[in-house]
Each structure stands twice: as C-alpha cells, then as structure tokens.
N, C-alpha and C positions, 0 to 999 in steps of 0.2 A: 740295634734297638731303636724304636721310634720314640722321639721326644714329644711330650705334650706340654703345652704351657697353658696358663690360665686364660690368656688370650681374650678376655672380655673387655678389658679397658686399656685403651692405647694412651700412654702418657705423652710421648713425644716421638715423632719420627722426623728425621732429617733426610730429605730426598737429595741424592747427589745431583740430580738434574736441576734442582732448584738453586744450587750453589753457584756463585760466579766462578768463571774460569780463573785459575791461578797458575802462574808460572814463577818459578824461583827455586831456591834451595830449600829442601825439606830436611829438617834436623830432628834427630831423635829426642825423646823426652827423658831427662835424667831426674829421677825422683829425688827430692832433697832428703837429706839424712834425718833420722829421728832426732827429736830435741828433748830436753830435760823435762821430767815431770814437774808440775807445779807444787809448791808447798802452800796450800790454801789454809790460812789460819782459821781457828775456831773462834767462837765469841770471845771478845777481849776479857769479859768477866765470866770466869768458869761457874760462878754461882748464879749467873743471870738465867732467867727463864724466858728471855725475849724471843719472839717468833723469829725464825730464820728459814732459809731455803724457800722464800716466798715466790710463788709463780702463779700465773693466771692462765685460764683457758676459756674458750667460748663454749657456751652451753645453749644451743638453739639460737634463734635470731635476736633475742633481747635479754640474754642473761650472761653473766660471767662467773666462773668458779674461781675462788681464791683459795689457795692451798698453802700450808706452811707446816713447820715442825717446831716443837718445843721440847726442852730436855725433860720436863715433868708435866703432868696433866695441868691444864689451865683452861679458863673459859674460852670457848671457840666463838668469839664475837668479833665481827668487823663493823666498825663505824665508818660511815661514808657520807660524802656530800659533794658539792660542786666547786668549793674553794677551800684552800688550806685552812685548817683550824675550825671550819664550820661543818661539823659532822652531825647533821640533823636526822640521819637514818642509821639503822643498824640491822645486822643479820647475824643470827646465832646458829651454831651447830652446822648442819649440812645444808642450810638454806642457800640458794643461789641468788646473788644480787641481780635485781632487775636493772637493766641499763636504760635509765631515763634520760641521760645526758651524754653529750659527746665526750667530755672529759670528766673523770671521777677522781676525787681526792679521798684518800681513805687511810685508816690506821687499824691495827689489830689490837683490840683491847687496850687502848690508851698507850700503845707503844709507838715507835717512830712512824711517821706518816709516809705514805706512798702516793703515787699518782699514775694513772694509766689513760691511754687514749683508745677509744673503741675503733674498730675498723669502720670505714665509710659504708653507707647503705647502698651505694652504687659506684660504678667506675668513676675515676681511676682507682685501682687497687694495686698495692705493691706487696708481693711476698718476698720474704727473705727465706732462703733454703740452705740448710746446713746439715750434714750428717757426720757420724763418727767423730763427735767433738772430743771426747776424752778429757784429759786434764794435763796437757803439756804446754810448752811455750808456743806451739802452733795453735793451740786452743785460744790462748790469749790474743794472738794476732787475728784469728777468725772473729772473736767476739768484738775486738776493737773495730774491725772492718764493718761488722754488722751495726755497731753503735753509731757509726758515721752515716748510715744509710737511712733515708726517710721511709722505712717500711711500716706496714700496717699490722702484719702478723708473721710469725715464723713457723715454717714447717721443718720438722726434724725427723726424717725417716730412718730412725734406728741408730743404735749404739750411742747412748747418751754419756754415761759416766765412766765406762770401762771399769766398773767396780769389780766385776767378776767375783762375786761372793763377799767382797770386803765392804761391809756396811758403812764404815767410816769414809770410804770413797764416794758412796752415794751422798753422804752428808756434805763432804767437801765440794762435790759437784753442784749440789743445790745452792751452797753459799757462793760458789764461783759465778753461776749464771743469774743469781737473784737480781742484780742491777738491771739486766735486760728483761728477764722473764717476769718481773713484776710490773713492767711498763707496757708491754705488748703481749697479746696472747701467744703462747707457745703451744702448738698442736703437734704432738709427737706420736710415733709408733715404735715398736720394739725391733731390736736387731739381735744378732747372736750373742752379744755381750750381756743382754738382759735375761738370757735363759736361766742361768744359775740353778741348774738341776743336777742332783747327785742321786743315782739309783740307790734305793733302799733308805739312805740317810735323809735325803730331801727330794722326793720324787716329783713334787709340784713345781713346775717352772714358772718363771716370771713373778715370783712372790713379791720381791722388793719393788720391781717396776710397777706392778698393779697397785700396790699400796701407796707408792709415792707419787705417781704420775697418772692420775685418773683422768680419762678423756670422756667425751660425751657419747659413749657407745650406745647407751640405752635409748637416747633420743633419736638415734638413726635406725632403731630396730635391730641392732646387733646384740648378740648374747655374750659378747666378749670385749674386754678392754683392748684387745689386740688388733681389732679392726673396726672401723667406723667411718662415718661420713658426716659432713656438715656443709651448710650453705653460707656463703659470705659474699655480699656485694654482687650478686648475680652469677657466682661461680659455685659449682658443686664440686667439693673436694672429697676425694676418697683416700683414706689412709689404710693400707693393707698390711697384713702380717706375713712376711716371708718364712717365719719360723713357727707357724702353726699350720695345721692341715689346710690344704687348698685343692685337693683333688675334687672331681665333679660331685662326689657324694658328701663332701665335707660341709659343715655349717658355714664356713667362710664363703665357699663358692656359692652356696644357695642364697646366702645373705646378699652377696654381690649381685647376683641375678635379680633379686627382688628390689634391691636398692636402685639399680640402673633403670628398672622397669617403671619406677614411680617418680623419676626425676621430671620435674615440671620444666619443660624446655622454654616456656614463656618467661618464667621467673629466673631460670638459670640457663643462660644462653651458652655458657662455657663450662667445661669440665676438666679437671686435672686429677691426677693420682700420684701418690708417693708410697714407696716401699723400699726397704733397704737393699734388696738384691733380686735378680730375676727369679721367677718361680718356674722351675722346670722339673718334670718327673721323667725317670727313665724306666 
C-alpha cells in the first residue's frame, strides 16, 4: 500500500551531509523508567471561589486571552495595568485584552495579582517546546527546566494533562502549570490523550480540551480549535491536529493550503509548525 502524508509544511529536516563527521563509540539509548504521578493539591480553602488554572495565549498581533476556572459562577473580569497594584483598565466576559505595553500586571476580579511579558515584536525570539507533559515527577523536572529558560512563548504540540476522561486531572494539570502558563503565552494543540471519546455514550471528541484550552483558531480562518496558525515576531507558526481528519478533502487540509497561500513573506520571513505525531494514511 502506498503511504500519503500531508506533506505541505516541512517542520525541520536534518541532512546527514550537513552534519560534521563523527568517529567514536555509539551507545544505545536506554529510556529512563516511569516516575510517580504527582499529587497536585487543590485550593487550600475548599470554600474559596478564587480563580485557578490561569493561563494566557496570544490572539492576533496585539491581544492576549486570559483563561481561568472557578468552582462557582463569578464575574469574569480582569483588571490590568503597567505596575503592581495600579489596575486602571479592565476587561469583562469574553473580551480580549489589548496589549498596549510590554509588561502587563493584572488580577482577576480583585484576586491575587499576576504578571506576564509579551513576546517581542521582532527577532530575537525564543520558543520553549514541550509535549506529553502529563503529571509525573518527570513533568516537574521539565517545568523547572522551562522556568529557568528566558523563553518568550511555549509551544505544546499535544498530550497536555493525560486526564483521559478524568476531569479532576484536567483541574490538577491547570493548577500545576499555572505558575508558568500565566506568565508567558502557551500555544497548544491536541494529542491522542485529549480525544476522550466514547461511542454512543460520549461521541463528541475533544470536549474538555476545547472548553479549557481555547486557541486563536478563528483569527487564522480555521473552523476548529484543533488546528490554527498565528504570527509572532516575524515567524508564522502553524499548529496542526494529528487526530482530526487531514486527508486532501478534509477541512484541515484545505485550511492549511489557504493559510500557507496567504502568508506574507515580507512580514514573516520564517515559518515553523508543530503537531503531536506524523500524519500518514495507508
């Protein structure tokens, strides 16, 4: 059988001829063993309705989306400004905050304050890239490593929480990554652990992922939160979905063709893509 791949967007190719000559002993890779799952505590006060699982994402060239969860319905208001304690602006409901300054200090409805740094308008630009985070001791090491890096935004191509239908694990993951995901934009796409589909009982996949981690798909002309693109500092970034249709007649394939066709090479001289696994049909 002949294999067909999406083949429209080349993420990275390492040419053997371009690598320096190497002589020495080649050793096999021994995968380290699995490590314990983390016990991520919930809010210290079970009666509290404080915002939690706070994370931010880019929305176009000059906006940021702030997302969070509360135990009970509460005003969806973000107060923000340019210095701690000075919150002269506010946004309510589904409003996107317009990025007027390099550094924003903000709080959610008079709750604890946060701060974030927007990506630069031009090079240099630093991406952090991590996938299959889950919630184990390895996750802690990965997040600690990222926290020590001077990155501008994070790309997470699939398999976020490893919740696999367990909604409390979505909650614990949100609390686990909040210290980093509230400081820099996290741009994510789905993996197989986000599918969460049960025939007849729950036939709609990606329900929790789409509700909890909304990305700027509409701004890129996509009809699905499962694939989208965005521009940052002269780089056109495409986030693809390996677990939604990608054959030549699929909406994702047609969207990708249209998206690549309209890239402004003058404004975006570089391009990159991220997806959880290769797309191959047999």
